[in-house]
Backbone as CSV, one residue per row, in Angstrom:
resi,resn,N_x,N_y,N_z,CA_x,CA_y,CA_z,C_x,C_y,C_z
1,MET,-24.243,-16.551,9.312,-24.989,-16.554,7.978,-24.652,-15.041,7.361
2,GLY,-24.487,-14.129,8.194,-24.427,-12.660,7.757,-22.903,-12.518,7.074
3,LYS,-21.767,-13.390,7.432,-20.524,-13.296,6.810,-20.710,-14.154,5.597
4,ILE,-21.554,-15.343,5.753,-21.522,-16.111,4.236,-22.363,-15.020,3.197
5,PHE,-23.209,-14.605,3.628,-24.154,-13.630,2.547,-23.121,-12.629,1.989
6,LYS,-22.419,-11.874,2.991,-21.379,-10.927,2.491,-20.497,-11.226,1.393
7,LYS,-19.899,-12.468,1.739,-18.801,-13.233,0.734,-19.465,-13.569,-0.577
8,SER,-20.702,-14.080,-0.454,-21.496,-14.718,-1.558,-21.924,-13.564,-2.363
9,TYR,-22.266,-12.343,-1.952,-22.900,-11.263,-2.585,-21.734,-10.594,-3.452
10,ILE,-20.259,-10.538,-2.501,-19.137,-10.076,-3.465,-19.059,-11.015,-4.663
11,TYR,-18.895,-12.268,-4.315,-18.561,-13.173,-5.331,-19.453,-13.061,-6.492
12,LEU,-20.704,-12.907,-6.305,-21.722,-12.847,-7.163,-21.682,-11.818,-8.106
13,ILE,-21.342,-10.647,-7.516,-20.961,-9.414,-8.354,-19.955,-9.522,-9.266
14,LEU,-18.598,-10.152,-8.736,-17.453,-10.418,-9.419,-17.982,-11.330,-10.551
15,ILE,-18.608,-12.229,-10.461,-18.963,-13.428,-11.523,-19.841,-12.588,-12.520
16,LEU,-20.716,-11.890,-12.206,-21.753,-11.161,-13.100,-20.667,-10.103,-13.877
17,PHE,-19.459,-9.637,-13.162,-18.860,-8.721,-13.954,-18.045,-9.230,-14.991
18,TYR,-17.535,-10.675,-14.680,-16.462,-11.124,-15.557,-16.842,-12.235,-16.654
19,ILE,-18.279,-12.546,-16.637,-19.144,-13.613,-17.454,-18.937,-12.927,-18.750
20,PRO,-19.382,-11.881,-18.898,-19.231,-11.160,-20.432,-18.085,-11.035,-20.779
21,LEU,-16.738,-10.731,-20.014,-15.557,-10.508,-20.467,-15.032,-11.958,-20.893
22,LEU,-15.253,-12.975,-20.092,-15.067,-14.373,-20.407,-15.435,-14.694,-21.834
23,ILE,-17.022,-14.543,-22.003,-17.400,-14.716,-23.231,-16.850,-14.093,-24.418
24,GLY,-16.216,-12.718,-24.326,-15.793,-12.065,-25.230,-14.166,-12.780,-25.432
25,ALA,-13.678,-13.213,-24.391,-12.326,-13.929,-24.737,-12.645,-15.265,-25.443
26,ILE,-13.700,-16.076,-25.374,-13.989,-17.365,-25.774,-14.305,-16.812,-27.376
27,TYR,-15.098,-15.864,-27.731,-15.396,-15.349,-29.091,-14.066,-14.795,-29.530
28,SER,-13.240,-14.488,-29.125,-11.779,-14.012,-29.919,-11.362,-15.095,-30.581
29,PHE,-11.592,-16.411,-30.417,-11.048,-17.495,-31.080,-12.270,-17.973,-32.081
30,SER,-13.239,-17.174,-32.551,-14.455,-17.496,-33.334,-14.228,-16.574,-34.834
31,GLU,-14.817,-17.310,-35.629,-14.561,-16.764,-37.209,-15.521,-15.664,-37.426
32,GLY,-15.377,-14.779,-37.882,-16.165,-13.515,-38.367,-17.077,-13.948,-39.484
33,LYS,-18.094,-12.917,-39.809,-18.917,-13.053,-41.082,-18.311,-12.888,-42.379
34,GLU,-18.739,-12.705,-43.524,-18.088,-12.448,-44.798,-17.431,-11.126,-44.923
35,LYS,-18.135,-10.083,-44.224,-17.610,-8.817,-43.956,-16.595,-8.557,-43.027
36,GLY,-16.076,-9.449,-42.279,-15.456,-9.251,-41.111,-15.960,-9.061,-39.732
37,ASN,-17.337,-8.976,-39.480,-17.981,-8.756,-38.555,-18.246,-10.039,-37.731
38,MET,-18.411,-9.714,-36.588,-18.342,-11.025,-35.514,-19.790,-11.498,-35.749
39,SER,-19.820,-12.876,-35.632,-21.104,-13.828,-35.663,-21.384,-14.333,-34.523
40,SER,-23.007,-14.439,-34.282,-23.249,-15.012,-32.988,-23.165,-16.413,-32.776
41,LYS,-22.696,-17.109,-33.900,-22.494,-18.477,-33.777,-20.859,-18.926,-33.904
42,PHE,-20.583,-19.417,-32.783,-19.124,-19.696,-32.512,-18.686,-20.692,-33.486
43,LYS,-17.502,-20.334,-34.167,-16.904,-21.247,-35.215,-15.240,-21.065,-35.099
44,LEU,-14.719,-21.989,-34.461,-13.237,-21.977,-34.043,-12.173,-21.241,-35.285
45,SER,-11.783,-20.330,-34.851,-10.760,-19.561,-35.784,-10.002,-18.902,-35.292
46,GLY,-8.889,-18.514,-35.789,-7.708,-17.707,-35.094,-7.480,-16.365,-36.231
47,GLU,-8.817,-16.164,-36.575,-8.818,-14.900,-37.668,-8.622,-13.498,-37.062
48,GLY,-9.218,-13.346,-35.739,-9.194,-12.188,-35.066,-7.822,-11.914,-34.450
49,TRP,-7.103,-12.882,-33.684,-5.613,-12.869,-33.574,-4.840,-12.500,-34.654
50,SER,-5.031,-13.174,-35.705,-4.064,-13.157,-36.818,-4.301,-11.699,-37.454
51,GLN,-5.588,-11.171,-37.518,-5.660,-9.571,-37.964,-5.187,-8.552,-36.870
52,LEU,-5.209,-9.016,-35.743,-4.571,-8.092,-34.647,-3.058,-8.021,-34.930
53,VAL,-2.418,-9.036,-35.264,-0.750,-9.158,-35.398,-0.523,-8.534,-36.730
54,ASN,-1.224,-9.011,-37.651,-0.596,-8.757,-39.179,-1.103,-7.403,-39.793
55,ASP,-2.398,-6.986,-39.256,-2.685,-5.640,-39.834,-1.887,-4.503,-39.585
56,SER,-1.448,-3.988,-40.653,-0.434,-2.782,-40.451,-1.207,-1.596,-39.589
57,ASP,-2.585,-1.380,-40.038,-3.224,-0.177,-39.710,-3.526,-0.338,-38.114
58,ILE,-3.952,-1.571,-37.659,-4.040,-1.769,-36.206,-2.667,-1.861,-35.487
59,SER,-1.916,-2.334,-36.009,-0.357,-2.231,-35.476,0.173,-0.819,-34.974
60,TYR,-0.077,-0.110,-36.045,0.279,1.569,-36.001,-0.714,2.171,-34.852
61,ALA,-1.823,1.785,-35.065,-2.943,2.485,-33.882,-2.488,2.201,-32.469
62,ILE,-2.108,0.801,-32.329,-1.629,0.448,-30.993,-0.362,0.987,-30.655
63,LEU,0.366,1.044,-31.460,1.869,1.876,-31.066,1.437,3.272,-30.653
64,ASN,0.609,3.959,-31.716,0.387,5.531,-31.471,-0.367,5.502,-30.129
65,THR,-1.373,4.744,-29.909,-2.257,4.905,-28.670,-1.194,4.837,-27.363
66,THR,-0.491,3.642,-27.477,0.422,3.390,-26.521,1.318,4.602,-26.053
67,PHE,2.044,5.315,-27.194,3.255,6.520,-26.846,2.150,7.501,-26.369
68,ILE,0.964,7.719,-26.865,0.118,8.738,-26.362,-0.361,8.551,-25.256
69,ALA,-0.826,7.457,-24.548,-1.126,6.998,-23.410,-0.157,7.268,-22.356
70,ILE,1.005,6.839,-22.568,2.403,6.989,-21.593,2.741,8.289,-21.345
71,PHE,2.684,9.276,-22.459,3.362,10.508,-22.570,2.213,11.504,-21.717
72,VAL,0.803,11.223,-21.989,-0.224,11.862,-21.425,-0.225,11.582,-19.821
73,ALA,0.195,10.215,-19.430,-0.007,9.870,-17.935,1.313,10.309,-17.240
74,LEU,2.436,10.616,-18.068,3.624,11.229,-17.255,3.190,12.639,-17.032
75,ILE,2.539,13.497,-18.300,2.226,14.877,-17.591,1.187,14.795,-16.703
76,VAL,0.154,13.987,-16.654,-0.875,14.078,-15.685,-0.201,13.776,-14.288
77,VAL,0.463,12.934,-14.357,1.143,12.412,-12.830,1.884,13.731,-12.326
78,THR,2.645,14.041,-13.085,3.590,15.220,-12.527,2.769,16.652,-12.341
79,LEU,1.819,16.843,-13.086,1.125,18.238,-12.618,0.068,17.791,-11.527
80,SER,-0.427,16.307,-11.444,-1.247,16.240,-10.106,-0.475,16.132,-9.012
81,LEU,0.637,15.837,-9.047,1.542,15.513,-7.935,2.002,17.138,-7.356
82,LEU,2.317,17.721,-8.123,2.381,19.220,-8.074,1.455,20.065,-7.420
83,THR,0.176,19.656,-7.851,-0.993,20.351,-7.618,-1.264,19.825,-6.124
84,VAL,-1.321,18.684,-5.756,-1.724,18.210,-4.467,-0.748,18.563,-3.574
85,PHE,0.620,18.700,-3.937,1.614,19.130,-2.797,1.130,20.540,-2.736
86,GLY,0.877,21.346,-3.783,0.469,22.603,-3.386,-0.705,22.825,-2.507
87,LEU,-1.725,22.079,-2.588,-2.801,21.885,-1.780,-2.407,21.517,-0.234
88,TRP,-1.489,20.784,-0.185,-0.867,20.303,1.060,-0.490,21.372,1.796
89,ARG,0.560,22.409,0.960,1.062,23.290,1.607,0.150,24.765,1.710
90,GLN,-0.941,24.568,1.147,-2.002,25.649,1.097,-2.620,26.007,2.625
91,LYS,-2.484,27.118,2.978,-3.090,27.525,4.419,-4.539,28.061,4.480
92,ASN,-4.675,28.675,3.128,-6.087,29.425,3.168,-7.228,28.261,2.785
93,ILE,-8.084,28.139,3.683,-8.951,27.013,3.578,-9.990,27.293,2.324
94,VAL,-10.381,28.737,2.061,-11.242,29.092,0.991,-10.522,28.533,-0.515
95,ALA,-9.190,29.114,-0.543,-8.547,28.706,-1.882,-8.481,26.947,-2.073
96,LYS,-8.294,26.352,-1.000,-7.987,25.060,-0.929,-9.448,24.253,-1.303
97,SER,-10.470,24.831,-0.764,-11.826,24.181,-0.975,-12.288,24.567,-2.553
98,TYR,-11.772,25.766,-2.996,-12.146,26.044,-4.290,-11.516,25.034,-5.388
99,VAL,-10.188,24.741,-5.118,-9.418,24.219,-6.107,-9.836,22.738,-6.120
100,LYS,-10.371,22.229,-5.001,-10.962,20.867,-4.852,-12.277,20.738,-5.471
101,SER,-13.193,21.749,-5.255,-14.344,21.538,-5.966,-14.427,21.913,-7.339
102,SER,-13.517,22.744,-7.755,-13.440,22.939,-8.996,-12.750,22.091,-10.060
103,SER,-11.778,20.914,-9.385,-11.206,19.965,-9.965,-12.119,18.765,-10.044
104,ASN,-13.169,18.888,-9.419,-14.486,17.787,-9.279,-15.351,17.882,-10.570
105,ILE,-15.675,18.999,-11.207,-16.215,19.430,-12.159,-16.018,18.383,-13.483
106,PRO,-14.997,18.397,-14.025,-14.800,17.460,-15.285,-15.048,16.091,-14.762
107,LEU,-15.127,15.841,-13.496,-15.659,14.471,-13.529,-17.000,13.770,-13.515
108,ILE,-17.757,14.911,-13.433,-19.306,14.540,-13.628,-19.756,15.378,-15.059
109,ASN,-18.756,16.155,-15.670,-19.055,16.587,-17.006,-18.846,15.626,-18.021
110,PRO,-20.072,15.435,-18.762,-19.905,14.286,-20.029,-18.962,14.620,-20.997
111,ASP,-18.215,13.477,-21.302,-17.020,13.709,-22.313,-17.323,14.511,-23.618
112,VAL,-18.655,14.343,-24.119,-18.990,15.218,-25.031,-19.080,16.728,-25.028
113,ILE,-19.550,17.160,-23.816,-19.344,18.405,-23.803,-17.936,19.094,-23.342
114,THR,-17.073,18.148,-22.436,-15.617,18.419,-22.480,-15.175,18.395,-23.982
115,ALA,-15.166,17.638,-24.807,-14.665,17.450,-26.169,-14.922,18.789,-27.056
116,ILE,-16.314,19.205,-26.999,-16.913,20.245,-27.847,-16.358,21.420,-27.373
117,SER,-16.442,21.694,-25.886,-15.561,22.883,-25.351,-14.291,23.117,-25.546
118,LEU,-13.410,22.096,-25.952,-12.070,22.050,-26.042,-11.830,22.262,-27.385
119,ALA,-12.717,21.570,-28.137,-12.502,21.878,-29.959,-13.002,23.398,-30.328
120,LEU,-13.772,23.965,-29.509,-14.203,25.397,-29.786,-12.960,26.460,-29.214
121,ALA,-12.747,26.058,-28.152,-11.401,26.648,-27.670,-10.188,26.571,-28.391
122,PHE,-9.852,25.562,-29.210,-8.602,25.222,-30.010,-9.009,26.016,-31.166
123,GLY,-10.281,26.134,-31.777,-10.709,26.704,-32.915,-10.113,28.204,-32.754
124,VAL,-10.598,28.647,-31.710,-10.470,30.190,-31.515,-9.140,30.592,-31.114
125,MET,-8.262,29.767,-30.437,-6.923,29.961,-30.282,-5.843,29.661,-31.415
126,PHE,-6.158,28.607,-31.956,-5.444,28.242,-33.116,-6.125,28.077,-34.632
127,GLY,-7.087,28.121,-34.465,-7.904,28.094,-36.057,-8.143,26.765,-36.200
128,THR,-8.873,26.466,-37.293,-9.489,25.016,-37.692,-8.121,24.075,-37.974
129,LEU,-8.356,22.833,-37.844,-7.415,22.075,-38.325,-7.266,21.874,-39.771
130,GLN,-6.063,22.214,-40.286,-5.512,22.268,-41.683,-5.181,20.952,-42.252
131,PHE,-5.538,20.484,-43.294,-5.338,19.310,-44.195,-3.889,19.004,-43.935
132,GLY,-3.945,17.806,-43.513,-2.578,17.112,-43.440,-1.983,17.222,-41.951
133,ASN,-2.575,18.082,-41.204,-2.395,18.280,-39.610,-3.278,17.356,-38.787
134,SER,-2.784,16.224,-37.961,-3.500,15.444,-37.567,-3.930,15.932,-35.958
135,GLY,-3.633,17.243,-35.651,-3.893,17.688,-34.251,-3.313,16.903,-33.243
136,TYR,-2.145,16.472,-33.258,-1.590,15.592,-32.378,-1.385,16.425,-30.819
137,GLU,-1.043,17.730,-30.828,-0.667,18.592,-29.604,-2.097,18.880,-28.954
138,ARG,-3.256,18.818,-29.988,-4.424,19.061,-29.222,-5.083,18.224,-28.522
139,LEU,-4.667,16.914,-29.120,-5.267,15.707,-28.644,-4.446,15.380,-27.204
140,ILE,-3.173,15.725,-27.089,-2.302,15.526,-25.890,-2.813,16.491,-24.758
141,ILE,-3.301,17.697,-25.119,-3.978,18.757,-24.051,-5.279,18.388,-23.703
142,SER,-6.045,17.923,-24.755,-7.440,17.421,-24.274,-7.400,16.129,-23.314
143,GLN,-6.474,15.196,-23.648,-6.613,14.181,-22.725,-6.037,14.467,-21.255
144,VAL,-4.888,15.322,-21.387,-4.446,15.572,-19.831,-5.486,16.418,-19.251
145,THR,-6.327,17.580,-19.950,-7.456,17.909,-19.338,-8.579,17.087,-18.769
146,MET,-8.794,16.072,-19.407,-9.711,15.202,-19.187,-9.364,14.215,-18.141
147,ILE,-8.252,14.044,-18.081,-7.748,12.671,-17.094,-7.250,13.231,-15.849
148,ILE,-6.495,14.751,-15.667,-5.934,15.179,-14.666,-6.846,15.278,-13.238
149,PRO,-8.172,15.502,-13.391,-9.072,15.345,-12.329,-9.132,14.057,-11.538
150,PHE,-9.000,12.979,-12.370,-9.252,11.570,-11.735,-8.032,11.479,-10.902
151,ALA,-6.628,11.919,-11.696,-5.331,11.843,-10.870,-5.588,12.667,-9.492
152,ILE,-5.891,13.711,-9.677,-5.922,14.605,-8.345,-6.661,13.862,-7.259
153,SER,-7.803,13.499,-7.481,-8.810,12.792,-6.778,-8.501,11.628,-6.142
154,ILE,-7.747,11.059,-6.679,-6.829,9.632,-6.213,-5.536,10.117,-5.417
155,MET,-4.751,11.158,-5.802,-3.684,11.447,-5.100,-4.002,12.244,-3.624
156,TYR,-4.939,13.210,-3.993,-5.223,14.001,-2.726,-5.446,13.535,-1.379
157,PRO,-6.249,12.350,-1.123,-6.395,11.796,0.461,-5.115,11.525,1.059
158,ARG,-4.033,10.782,0.062,-2.910,10.271,0.736,-2.050,11.592,0.969
159,SER,-2.190,12.594,0.085,-1.221,13.860,0.232,-1.631,14.603,1.833
160,GLU,-2.760,14.344,2.029,-3.111,15.115,3.151,-2.745,14.350,4.462
161,LYS,-2.226,13.192,4.271,-1.659,12.498,5.385,-0.055,12.777,5.651
162,PHE,0.445,13.279,4.550,1.822,13.595,4.841,1.995,14.429,5.939
163,GLN,2.886,14.149,6.866,3.513,14.908,8.200,4.361,15.924,7.741
164,ALA,4.090,17.055,8.093,5.056,18.164,7.798,6.425,18.102,8.491
165,SER,6.283,17.376,9.695,7.574,17.037,10.455,8.704,16.275,9.893
166,LEU,8.099,15.436,8.965,9.429,14.741,7.819,9.935,15.852,6.949
167,PHE,9.091,16.633,6.460,9.514,17.700,5.551,10.600,18.432,6.220
168,GLU,10.113,18.835,7.588,10.981,19.992,8.250,12.192,19.228,8.737
169,ALA,12.270,18.061,9.060,13.407,17.136,9.660,14.478,17.031,8.490
170,SER,13.918,16.906,7.198,14.746,16.408,6.325,15.604,17.885,5.970
171,LYS,14.903,18.855,6.143,15.662,20.305,5.902,16.602,20.728,7.013
172,ASP,16.467,19.969,8.078,17.265,20.248,9.254,18.548,19.658,9.328
173,LEU,18.465,18.307,8.530,19.700,17.526,8.147,20.510,18.061,6.987
174,GLY,20.182,19.174,6.384,21.128,19.829,5.467,20.744,19.833,4.059
175,TYR,19.382,19.113,3.802,18.958,18.959,2.342,18.363,20.154,2.042
176,GLY,18.438,20.297,0.726,17.800,21.644,0.105,16.506,21.123,-0.348
177,PRO,15.691,22.222,-0.735,14.064,22.098,-0.819,13.840,20.921,-1.935
178,ILE,14.597,20.909,-2.977,14.208,19.959,-4.136,14.651,18.454,-3.634
179,LYS,15.750,18.125,-2.989,16.150,16.916,-2.387,15.184,16.477,-1.456
180,THR,14.907,17.622,-0.424,14.019,17.038,0.717,12.478,16.771,-0.066
181,TRP,12.097,17.393,-1.027,10.786,16.849,-1.759,10.885,15.663,-2.074
182,PHE,11.924,15.246,-2.962,12.089,14.030,-3.372,12.186,12.781,-2.356
183,LYS,13.181,13.161,-1.322,13.307,12.083,-0.328,12.316,11.936,0.634
184,THR,11.319,12.952,0.763,10.173,12.754,1.752,8.915,12.629,1.040
185,TYR,8.353,13.772,0.510,7.086,13.839,-0.021,6.899,13.117,-1.301
186,PHE,7.832,12.963,-2.093,7.854,11.962,-3.561,7.666,10.634,-3.050
187,ARG,8.572,10.050,-2.150,8.852,8.814,-1.583,7.250,8.125,-0.933
188,PHE,6.848,9.257,-0.410,5.364,9.000,0.259,4.467,8.843,-0.732
189,MET,4.427,9.718,-1.844,3.317,9.665,-2.745,3.663,8.559,-3.893
190,LEU,4.902,8.123,-3.839,5.115,7.104,-4.959,3.990,5.815,-5.240
191,PRO,3.684,5.165,-4.202,2.535,4.134,-4.468,1.349,4.961,-5.250
192,VAL,0.921,5.786,-4.625,-0.528,6.378,-5.149,-0.218,7.137,-6.590
193,SER,1.215,7.478,-6.901,1.622,8.112,-7.872,1.508,6.946,-9.107
194,LEU,1.931,5.777,-8.775,2.159,4.661,-9.927,0.587,4.285,-10.154
195,ALA,-0.198,4.243,-9.173,-1.625,3.904,-9.202,-2.332,4.957,-10.336
196,SER,-2.032,6.188,-9.971,-2.553,7.093,-10.823,-1.953,7.017,-12.310
197,LEU,-0.810,6.721,-12.294,0.032,6.393,-13.859,-0.756,5.384,-14.592
198,ILE,-1.148,4.327,-13.809,-1.718,3.131,-14.542,-3.079,3.416,-14.960
199,ILE,-4.001,4.211,-13.974,-5.326,4.649,-14.412,-5.484,5.315,-15.551
200,SER,-4.279,6.494,-15.496,-4.109,7.665,-16.687,-4.180,6.770,-18.012
201,ILE,-3.091,5.947,-17.965,-2.735,5.123,-19.229,-4.097,4.452,-19.652
202,SER,-5.055,3.807,-18.933,-5.968,3.093,-19.151,-7.148,4.096,-19.607
203,LEU,-7.397,5.033,-19.209,-8.098,6.105,-19.347,-7.889,6.768,-20.755
204,SER,-6.585,7.084,-20.971,-5.817,7.465,-22.369,-6.181,6.518,-23.521
205,PHE,-5.885,5.342,-23.131,-6.022,4.227,-24.029,-7.272,4.055,-24.555
206,ASP,-8.425,4.026,-23.703,-9.806,3.886,-23.917,-10.540,4.916,-24.622
207,ASP,-10.044,6.049,-24.682,-10.641,7.553,-24.879,-11.044,7.273,-26.509
208,PHE,-12.367,7.685,-26.673,-12.763,7.673,-28.212,-13.228,9.074,-28.628
209,ILE,-14.424,9.472,-27.602,-14.952,10.953,-27.967,-14.019,11.978,-28.017
210,ILE,-13.265,12.380,-27.149,-12.534,13.356,-27.171,-11.331,13.395,-28.341
211,THR,-10.819,12.097,-28.545,-9.955,11.968,-29.734,-10.563,12.184,-31.042
212,ARG,-11.924,11.747,-31.223,-12.535,11.693,-32.303,-12.975,13.107,-32.598
213,ILE,-13.435,13.948,-31.694,-13.737,15.398,-31.817,-12.412,16.459,-32.011
214,VAL,-11.521,16.179,-31.349,-10.519,17.394,-31.359,-9.302,17.166,-32.321
215,SER,-8.982,15.672,-32.942,-8.164,15.442,-33.845,-8.290,14.516,-34.772
216,LYS,-7.443,14.280,-35.694,-7.668,13.299,-36.659,-6.486,12.146,-36.455
217,GLU,-6.120,11.966,-35.416,-5.014,10.739,-34.969,-5.575,9.674,-35.032
218,THR,-5.069,8.585,-35.479,-5.583,7.252,-35.567,-5.023,6.605,-34.250
219,THR,-6.117,6.080,-33.491,-5.995,5.507,-32.246,-6.719,4.107,-32.323
220,ILE,-6.219,3.423,-31.211,-7.029,1.882,-30.996,-8.638,2.326,-30.691
221,GLY,-8.661,3.276,-30.033,-10.246,3.526,-29.539,-10.898,3.843,-30.889
222,LYS,-10.535,4.660,-31.570,-11.177,4.896,-32.801,-11.362,3.857,-33.725
223,LEU,-10.512,3.055,-33.785,-10.557,1.652,-34.532,-11.630,0.713,-33.946
224,MET,-11.585,0.651,-32.900,-12.798,-0.309,-32.141,-14.051,0.328,-31.948
225,TYR,-14.244,1.804,-31.841,-15.574,2.372,-31.621,-16.231,2.709,-32.792
226,GLU,-15.641,3.133,-33.850,-16.054,3.696,-35.058,-16.629,2.758,-35.902
227,GLY,-16.105,1.639,-36.235,-16.626,0.473,-37.075,-17.417,-0.505,-36.142
228,SER,-17.948,-1.556,-36.993,-18.837,-2.553,-36.454,-17.642,-3.287,-35.664
229,LEU,-18.281,-4.391,-34.820,-17.595,-5.303,-33.868,-16.972,-6.246,-34.990
230,GLN,-15.437,-6.325,-34.688,-14.661,-7.361,-35.510,-13.910,-8.185,-34.576
231,PRO,-13.544,-9.379,-35.168,-12.917,-10.458,-34.414,-11.505,-9.751,-33.589
232,TRP,-10.770,-8.965,-34.180,-9.578,-8.487,-33.587,-9.961,-7.623,-32.335
233,VAL,-11.214,-6.949,-32.248,-11.559,-6.071,-31.190,-11.357,-7.162,-29.815
234,MET,-12.177,-8.424,-30.018,-12.460,-9.290,-29.135,-10.935,-9.896,-28.557
235,ALA,-9.935,-10.098,-29.632,-8.657,-10.477,-29.413,-7.938,-9.247,-28.496
236,MET,-8.378,-8.009,-28.816,-7.687,-7.178,-28.049,-8.377,-6.895,-26.663
237,GLY,-9.453,-7.289,-26.533,-10.140,-7.293,-25.189,-9.553,-8.595,-24.202
238,THR,-9.294,-9.587,-25.036,-8.973,-10.762,-24.121,-7.234,-10.397,-23.671
239,ILE,-6.643,-9.606,-24.576,-5.289,-9.489,-23.808,-5.341,-8.359,-22.739
240,ILE,-6.314,-7.396,-22.830,-6.524,-6.559,-21.321,-7.268,-7.305,-20.207
241,LEU,-8.173,-8.068,-20.606,-8.541,-9.044,-19.684,-7.474,-9.873,-18.929
242,ILE,-6.564,-10.474,-19.628,-5.485,-11.068,-18.989,-4.493,-10.407,-18.254
243,ILE,-4.354,-9.222,-18.634,-3.453,-8.247,-17.805,-4.077,-7.864,-16.651
244,THR,-5.419,-7.579,-16.684,-6.192,-7.229,-15.585,-6.158,-8.255,-14.466
245,LEU,-6.578,-9.484,-15.045,-6.686,-10.509,-14.057,-5.512,-11.008,-13.494
246,SER,-4.353,-10.907,-14.103,-2.855,-11.097,-13.641,-2.732,-9.962,-12.784
247,SER,-2.756,-8.923,-12.835,-2.554,-7.686,-11.887,-3.484,-8.135,-10.773
248,SER,-4.530,-8.416,-10.776,-5.492,-8.621,-9.463,-5.033,-9.733,-8.728
249,ILE,-4.703,-10.802,-9.404,-4.316,-11.950,-8.728,-2.988,-11.584,-7.726
250,ILE,-1.943,-10.985,-8.563,-0.519,-10.419,-7.883,-1.077,-9.508,-6.644
251,ILE,-2.055,-8.713,-6.693,-2.075,-7.808,-5.947,-2.821,-8.500,-4.712
252,SER,-3.904,-9.414,-5.076,-4.461,-10.083,-3.917,-3.328,-10.939,-2.886
253,ILE,-2.625,-11.926,-3.819,-1.410,-12.590,-3.011,-0.653,-11.819,-2.306
254,LYS,-0.118,-10.468,-2.547,0.354,-9.858,-1.783,-0.129,-9.263,-0.634
255,ASN,-1.491,-8.880,-0.970,-2.329,-8.403,0.422,-2.609,-9.441,1.312
256,SER,-2.735,-10.700,0.892,-3.130,-11.777,1.887,-1.777,-12.211,2.595
257,LYS,-0.505,-11.922,1.847,0.746,-12.273,2.750,0.873,-11.080,3.509
258,LYS,0.395,-9.844,3.418,0.623,-8.813,4.543,-0.380,-9.139,5.715
259,VAL,-1.565,-9.454,5.224,-2.431,-9.701,6.232,-1.791,-10.941,7.255
260,LYS,-1.367,-12.182,6.522,-1.010,-13.217,7.532,0.024,-12.769,8.344
261,LYS,1.042,-11.882,7.830,2.523,-11.526,8.408,1.861,-10.582,9.552
262,TYR,0.730,-9.683,9.462,0.154,-8.884,10.354,-0.504,-9.522,11.737
263,LYS,-1.228,-10.736,11.314,-1.804,-11.552,12.222,-0.783,-12.242,13.164
264,LYS,0.436,-12.815,12.369,1.247,-13.360,13.308,1.973,-12.610,14.104
265,MET,2.255,-11.192,13.715,2.878,-10.104,14.675,1.821,-9.872,15.713
266,LYS,0.597,-9.939,15.472,-0.268,-9.531,16.561,-0.433,-10.567,17.454
267,VAL,-0.340,-11.887,17.082,-0.252,-12.993,17.750,0.948,-13.170,18.685
268,GLY,2.050,-12.892,18.173,3.477,-12.773,18.891,3.364,-11.775,20.076
269,SER,2.891,-10.690,19.617,2.822,-9.491,20.809,2.031,-9.864,21.691
């Protein structure tokens, strides 16, 4: 009974989580009201998908957001990887604990406070945004500042499991410090780096508050959250839902194959 309850509880949580998303996916095929807003009454239409594909402003926002998200994610992963490697090499426990604790502050700090603080800092350093300047550089710096603590918190536990003997053995084989780092530490951290990359892209893609306060850039988040709910927003959410479900299914299948393989090896031994 305990096992049945545990499994049913997990499935119940997943169902409650996905039901609103599935309803949103269904309503992506519904017709909007006269002003383009969503209606509670379902009326079959491809208005949302047509708007998502044909509207030039939406297309520009998607391309712009995608470029920003990938660029920010690459910077975040690189800086986070170097940071956790430095923490791994750090012998001073006080300095190590200080960096760890200070990196957690942005995680609990509200986005509004972070955005206002960054806007004030940019105002002091660079002045106010001039007419015609979208604040692209400010947006990149702000999103990196916001996302990097998440990446560090994801990478740090795996980094601490890296064995120093592998690093030293590579040096003994004649490899230089940089090549040793790529052949040992980078390879060891590659899976969690890819996970951090995906999460960083997602956080950047969904950001609205920081983008709205520190820059004038047009992103998909600003279009989605600034105006009223429109059919194309549901269509966009449906695409993200399909990507999420597909990724979850692929990961589940791979994990189940690994478990079956491990059980066979265990029985054979």
